[in-house]
N, C-alpha and C positions, 0 to 999 in steps of 0.2 A: 517608745516609737512615736515619731512625729506624725500628728494627724493633719494630712494634707488639706482636708475640707475645712477645718476650724481654726487652725493656727495662723498667726500673722506671718508676714514675709520672712523667709529663712535665708541665711547666707550660704554660699557655696561651701565655706569652711565647715559648716555643720553637717555636710553631706559627703565629705571626703571618703572615698572607698565604699560608698553605699551600694554600688553595682559591681563590686569586686568579682573578677573572674568571668564576666559576661562580655560577649562580643558587642561592639557598637557599630552602628551605621549612621554616618552624618548624611543627611539628605538636603543638598543644596537645591536651588531653584533654577538650575541651568536647563537649557532646551533638551539636553540629552536624556532627561527624565522621561520625556515622551518617546524618544527614539528607542530607548532601552527598557521600556516599562515592563515587558514580560520577563526579561532576563533578571531585572532587579527584584521583581516580586517573587520570582522563583527562588532567588538567592535568600530573600527574607523568610520565605517559608522553610527553607532548609536550615538556616542558621538561627532563626528567631532572635535577631539582634535587638538591643536597646537602641531606639532611634532618637536622634536629635534633628529636628527640622530647622531650616533657615529661611526666614522671610516667607513669601507666599508660595508654599509648596503643599498646602493642605488638599489641593485637588488630586494629589498623588497618593497620599496616605495620611493617617492620623498619627503623628509622632508621639512618643512617650514624653519627650521634652521638646519645647519649642523656644529657640533662642532669638531674642530681638536686641539689637544694639544701636540701630540707626533710627534717629528720630523721624526722618522723612519716610522711611520704609514702614515704620510702625503707624504713622499717621495715614499713609495711603493704603496699607494692606492689613492693618491690625484686625479689621472686621472679618478676616478670613478664618479666625479661630472658631471652631465649631464642635470641639470634642471635650467632654468633661474628663476624659482619661488623661489628657495632656497636661503636664506640669509646665507652666510658663517660666521662662528665665529672662530676666531683663538686665542689660548692662547698666553700669552705674551712671551712664550719660542720660538715661531716661528717668525723668523725675516722676513723682507720684501723680501729679496733675496730668502729665502726658499719658501715663499708663492707664489711668481711669477713663480716658476717652473711649477705650475699647474694652477694658477689662477691669473688674472690681474684685476678683477672687484672690486667693493666696498665690504667692510666687516665690521664686528663688532669685535673690539678688546676686549678680555676678560683679564683684568688685575687681576692676582691672584698669591698667594703665595702657593706653594705646598711643604711645608716643615714642618716636625714635630717640629723642633727646633723653627722656626719662628712663627708657628701657636700657640705656647704656650704649656701649659700642655696637655698631651695626644694629641688628634687631634681636639681640640676645633675649631668650625667654627665661623667666624666673617665676617662682612661686614662693612668696614669703609673707608672713604675717597676714595670711588670709587674702592676699591680693596677687593677681596674675600680672606680670610685667612683660611687655613685648611691643612690637609694632605690627599689628595684625592686619589692618586695612579692611578685612572682611570678617563677618561673623563666622563664616565657615572655618577659617583658620583658628579662631578662638575656640570654636566648638571641639576641635581636635584635642586641644589642651584640656578642656573641660572633661571630655570623655576619659582622658588619661587620669585626671585627678579623681574621677568618680570610680576608678578601678577597672577600666576596660582591659580585657585580655587581648583583644584584637580590635583594631580600628580600621574601618572601611569608609570610603567616601563616594557618594554618587552625586551627579549634578554640579560638580565643581569644574565647570567647563573652562573657566577663564573668559575674559571679555573679548579676547581676540583669537579664540580657537578657530573661528571661521573668518573669512576675509570680510572686509568692509562691504564689498560689492555683494557678496552672498547674503549678508544681513540686510542691507538696504533694499535688495530685490526680494526679500522675504523667502529666499530659497533655504536659509538656515535661520535659527532663532537664538537670540540671546538668552531668553528665559522660557520656562515651561508654561507661563501664563499669558503669553502674547506671541505675536508673529513678527519675525524680522528683528530689526534694531530697536530693542525696547529699553536699553540702558539710557540714563539721563546724562551721560558724560559724552564729551567729544571723542573721536577716535584716538586722538593723541593722548587724551586722559585715560582711555581704556588701556592703551599700550603701557602707560606708566603704572596703572593699577596692577596689571599683570606682573610687571617687573617687581613691584613691592611684595605682592603675594608670593611669588616664587622665592624671593629672598627669605620671607617669613617661614615658608614651608621648610626650607633648609635649616632655619634656626630651630624650628620645632623638632626636626630630626636630631639636631645636635643636642637638644635638651634631653634626648633619650626616648623620644616617642616614635614608635614605628607605626606607619599607616600606609594604606594603599588606596589610590583613586581608581575606581572600577569602571568608570565610563570615560569616553574620550575627553581629553583635557589638554590644555595648553601646557600644563606642568608635567611634562613627559617623564621626568625622572621618577615620579611616584605612581605612574600609570601601570595598572595590571588589568588586562582585559577580563571583564567579568565572565566572558564566555570560556575562558581558559581555566577557571577555578574548578 
């Protein structure tokens, strides 16, 4: 049995199937976490899922795993980690020096390729030789594949709103929120870039489904094909 407290970084390949048969909940950092907090936490109490947190979502819950892939997000928000129970996961794009700015404990290294060209035609998903291939664009998409590889029986997602779920005017007037940790338009991309990011994510979610992974997004989302209202469960 791997000792989380004492051992050196581990690879995802070493943990394949370690959560076999358990439901998973991917917790993104979208503004819907605040709007649906009670419903989500009721769901968590009822299903007791293994949780994977994405970016700065620790104000909502302490996840079992916490995935970081973006250097800027880690630099800006890495200090939000405050739970010893959480196992940290870092994408291969984050080097040791960057990680140690906020964290010096053991972690799981996620070896993956996030490139349309290297992934092959369109955004095909593959797992081979210990590496995940695809064109993910966001850590939330990658987390769905990770949950599958860890052995998830069911995969649910909350807080994956999409960058353009709400209109530009709603966000700029702060009537709606991009993220759970701020008011209004808190993404660092232009509106046009947000539109393109959502297009890429939608394509990737379809590729994940084609890879054989079933999942449902339980909070309002731009990616309507995969939406299942949490209140209807």
